[in-house]
N, C-alpha and C positions, 0 to 999 in steps of 0.2 A: 845657384850662382846669381848674385845681384847684377842687374844691368846698370852700369854706372854712366852718368853723364859727365864728361870732362869739360871744365869751364876755366877759361883764362879771365881772371878778374879785370885785367886791363882792357878787355874787349866789351865790358859791361858799363852801363851808366852807374854812377855812384849810388843812387837809390837802390838799384838792383843788387849791388854788392852788399849794401847795408842790410837789405832784407834777407839775403842768403846767410849772412853772418848771424844775425839775431834770431833767425828761424832755426838755425842749427845748433848754436852754442847756448845752451840753457839747461836748466833754469839758472839765471844769473842773480847773485845777491844784489841788494840795493843799498847804495851809499846815500843816505839822506843827509846831505851836506849843508851845514850851517856856517856861513861866512859873514864877513863884515867889510864894508867898503872903507876907503880912506876917510870918508866923510862920516863914518859911523852908522851907515844905513845897513840893517840886517838883510841877509838873503838866505833863502831856504830852497833847495832844489835837489831832486833825486837823480842818481846816475847808476845805471846798471853795468857799465864798464868798470867793475870794482871787484876787489878781493883782498885777502890777507896774504902777505908775501914773506913775512919773517916774524919770529917770536923773540929773537935776540939780536938786534933791538926789535921791539914790536913795530912792524911796518904795515900800513894799509896803503893801497894805491887805487885811485879812481881816475876816471878820464872824462872831463867835460869837453866834448868834441865841438869843433866849429859847426855852425849851421850849414846844413847841406844846401840851403837856398841862398843865403846871403853871404856865406863864408865868414861871418862875424863870430868873434869869440863870445862865450857866455859870460854873464855877470860873475859867476863863480870863479872863472879863470882870472878875470880882472881883479877880483877881490883878494885871492890868495897871492897874486903878484904884488899887491899893495900892502896887504896885511897877511903875512905867511902863517896863518893859523886857521884851523877848521875843526868843527865838531862833526863827527860822522855818527849819525843815529841809525840804529837798525829799524826796519819797518815790519810791523806785524799786521795781521789780518784786521785788527781793530782800528787801524789808522790808514788803510790803503787808499780809501777814497779821498781823504783829506790830502794825503801825500800826492796823489795824482793831480788834484786841483792846484797844488803848489807849483807844478811843472808848467803851468800856463805861461805864455810869453809876456809876463808883466814887465813894464819899464823898470830900469834900474832903481828909480826912486821909490818903488812900491815895496812895502814890507810883506813878504809872503807869510810870515807868522800870522799877521792880521788877516790876510786874504783867506788862508786855509784853516784858520781857527785853532792853530796850535799854540801851546803855552810856552813862552820862552823862560828858561831857567838860567840864572847866572852861572857861568863856568868857574872853576876854581883856579885854572892855570892860564887859559887862553881867553881872548876877547870875545869871540862869537858865543852866542847863547846855545844852550842845550835844548832839546825838545822834550818837555816833561812827559808827553804821552809815549815816548819810546822807552822800552824796558832796558835797553843797553845803549850807553852813550860813550863815545870815545873822544876825549879831548886830544887834539893833535897839533904838533908843530909841523909846518911844511918844510921838508928838507930840500926838495928839489922839484922843479917843474921842467918836464922834458916835452918840447913841442915836436910833434911827429910830422907836421906838414903845414902848408899854408893854404891848401885848397878846402873846398867844402867837404865836411865829414872827417877832416883830419883831427885826430885825438891829441890830447895834452895829458901826459902822465903826471898826476899830482902825487908825489911820494911823501907820505905822511908818517911821522913817528908819534906813536901813542904815548902821551905823557900822563894821562889820568883816565881811568875806566870807572864808569858808574853802572851798577847792575841792580835791578830790582831784586831785593832779597827773596821774594817769593819764587823766583826762578830756580834757586839752588836746590839740589837734591841732598840726600843724607851724606853723600860722599863729597859735598862741596863743589859739585860741578853743575853747570847749567843743564837743567832737564830739557831735553829736546822735544818732549811732548808738551811742555808748558810754554815754551818761548813763542810759538805760534807765528813763525816767520812767513813772509811771502817773498817771492822772487819773480823776475821778469822772464817772459818767453818772447816769441816773435809777435809782431803786430800789436794787438790790444790784449794779448793773453798774459795772464799771470799764473803762478803756481803757488798753492797753499801747502806748506810743509806741516802736516799734522799726522796723527798716529795712523790715519788711513792711507797716507801716501808714503810714509817713511818705512824703511826696513833696515835691518842690521846685516852687515857683512864683517866677519871677524878679520882684522888686519893680521897678515903674517909677519908681525914685527920680529918675532924670535923663532918662528917655526919655518922650516923649509919643506914645502910640499913635494910629493913625489913627481908631479908633473904629468901631462897628458901622455908623454912617451912611455910611461910605466903602466898605463892602463891596458889591460888585456884587450886584444883586438875585437873580440866578440862583444865586449862592453862598449868599447870606443865606437863601434859601428851600430850601436843600438838605434832602432827606429822609435823607441819610446823615450829614452833619456835625451834631454836637451843639452845644448852646449853649456848652459849654466849648471845643469846637473853634473855634467862631466867635470866642470871647473871645481865644483865642491868636492867631488870624489878625488880629484887630483891634488887637493889641498892637504890631505893627510900626510903625515911624515913617514908612516909605514903601514903596510897592509896587515889585517888581522891574521894570526897564524892559523894553521890547519885545524888544530885542536879546538880553538874558539869557534871556527866556522862550523865544524861538525856538531859541536854542542848546541849552537844556535839553530842549526838545521833540525836537530832532533827535538828541541824544545819549542821552537816558534814556527817552523815551516813544515813539520811532518804531515799535517793534514793536506797541505797543498801538493806535496810530493806523492802522497797516496792517491789523491784525486786524479792527478795527471801523470800517473806512473808510466803509461805507454804513449804519451803525447809530448814528445820532447820539445817540439816547436812551441806548443801552447804553454808548456811549463816554463820555458825560458822567458816568454813574453810576460807570463804572470809574475815571475820573479822580478823582472824589470819594472813592472808596474808597482809592485810592492816596494822595491827599492826607491822608486821615484816618490812614493808616499812618505817613506822614511826621510828622504832628503828634504821634503817640504816641511818636515817637523824638526829639521836640523839634527837628525839622528844619523850621522855620517858613518859611524862604525857599524851600526846595524844595517845600513844600506849596503855597505861593502860585504858584510857576511851573507846577506841575502843574495847578492850577485855571485859571489864566489861559491856558494853552495851548489850551484848548478853543475859544476864540474868536480865536486867532491864526492 
């Protein structure tokens, strides 16, 4: 049982609330937002209060918050109020240091494209420029700006409708989708920490879009109470739509597990633990049916 600390955010200073939120909610995608002032001055700044919220229409939302120290709004906020357009560029590992540099508190008249060494590219539909170095760029119209407060740290929801998408052709796989192992994205964590989404940190979990798993309540109690199988293991077991039938279990037991049953014939506890370890190995290899047959063989 975890020992939880209960916190009332109203009793904390804003910087403490800020650190709790950012330290807990992550990794957060980064909106590298390109805007333009009413005087035509470009601005480029990253925001990790960001995500996609709709596909029809395609909507992205990010939030440039008021300064926690001065309570002043950021240049990006003023720009989208004056010129309601923005380009949201994704951020990759290859550009993370330049991106970080652009977040320096430069005065409004300073062009962050120049300061951070990024290359501006003329957009097709909106006035702000795209970032050449970003492999995916979203040209957006700003539909709405929702101000969440007037104190330091208060956010401003910039609701953007995507009107043009630019994608580096090298990112597409044979199915015409963006290859997640190629896009090389980075995201924000708490403090100075970032997260690199590469093949070493990513893993797949099949979505139950059309399947209905049996659920934890249908897992036999001896398996549910296993000291070897983790909660994630049990979650994978519970995702199947039906259990293997007795015939399949007996055949699997004879062909794949006979040596184990012979070796531990008179050691029931050791046999059950060995079967649970074998099932855990099968689950790590995403062989869920085989894991179930291994577990069910104990009582067959």
